[in-house]
N, C-alpha and C positions, 0 to 999 in steps of 0.2 A: 653642373655639378658632377663631380667625378665619383664613381662608385669604387669602394674598396673591395678588393677581392681577397677572400680568405681561403687559404688552402686547407681542405679538410684532412685531418689526420686519419691515418688508417685506424680502424677499430681494433681495440685490444681484445685478445681472446680472454674470456673469463675463466677458462679452465674448468676443472671439475669442482662442483660445490662441496665444501668440506663440512658444512653444518649438519647434514644428515649423518655423516660418518661419526661426528662427535656425539650426536644424540644416541646413536646405536651403542657406542662405546660406553657412555654413561649408563645406559639402560642395562647393559651386560654387567657392569660393575655393581650396580644396585642389586641385580638378580643374584650375583655371586655372594654379595654380603648378606642378603636375606636368607639364602639357602645354606650357608656354611654353618658348621658347628665349630665354635671356637672353644677349645678345651685347654685348660692349664696343663703344663707338663707336671707329672708327679714328682715329688721331692726325691724319690728313689727311682732309678731306672728299672722299668718293668717291661719285659717282653712276654706277651700273653701266649699261652699254649693254644694250639688249634684243635678243633674237634670236628669230625665229620658228621656226628649225629647230635651232639649237644647244642642247645640254644643258650645264648647269654640271657641272664635274667634281665627283666625290664622293670622299671619303676624308679622310685626315688629313695632307695635304700642308701644309707651312708656307705661310703666306699673307703676301704682300707687297702693300701698298697703294701704288698709283702715281697721283699727281695732279700738277698743275702746281706745287703747293707742295713736291713732292719725293717721295721713296720712304720708306715706313715699314713696320715690322712691327707686331705687335699692341700693343707698348708705347711705342715712341718713333719719332721721325723720324730717318732715317739719312742721313748724308752719304756721300760716296764711300768713305772709309775705314771708316765704320761698316758699310756694305753688305758690304765685303770681309771684315771681321771676322765679321759675321753669317753669311756663307757659309762661312768657315773653321771657325767653331764648330759649325755644324750639318751641314755637308757633305751637303746634301739631294740626293737623286736626282730629286726631283720638287718643283716649286714652283708654287703657284697664285697668279696675279696678279689682283688686283681693281683694275682700271684705271678712271680717271674717263673718262666718255664724251666729254669735251671735249678729251682728250689727242690730240696729233698722233701719227700712226702712226710717224713717224721717231723721235720721242722715246721712244715705247713700245718700239720695236724696239732702241733703244740699250740699254735696261735688259735686254731679252731677250738681246742679245749679251753683256752683262756676265755674266749668269747662265750662259749656255752656255760662256763662256770659263772660268768657275770650276768647270765640270764637272757642271752640272745637266743631266740627260738629258732630262727632260720639263718644259716650261714650259706651264702651262695658263692660259687666260684665262677668268675667271669672268664670266658674263653672266646676265641675267635672262631667263627664258623667258616668252613671251606666253601 
């Protein structure tokens, strides 16, 4: 009986394992998603003023965006009647205003007066700290 001879093929190099790299990338992605704060863009463009000493208010007060384009809540731009309806529906005791830094103080205080006339006790101005 004759024996068959098989030629052994050279071993293929396995290279670097990619599974640990994929695991790390997915863990980083999950970490970023869990720690990120996703915020809707306001209906009116607002660039906040900066303050070296002031702190931004914290809490869950309803937010109004005030810019030269008008006043808006999180969803839509409000006209005068819309602002009154917004105040009547929510009857907030506290409102946070995110005002554009280019707003004139007289215009901004006009909105503050409307809020105070509607019964809002605390009107807070949101600023960026340095």
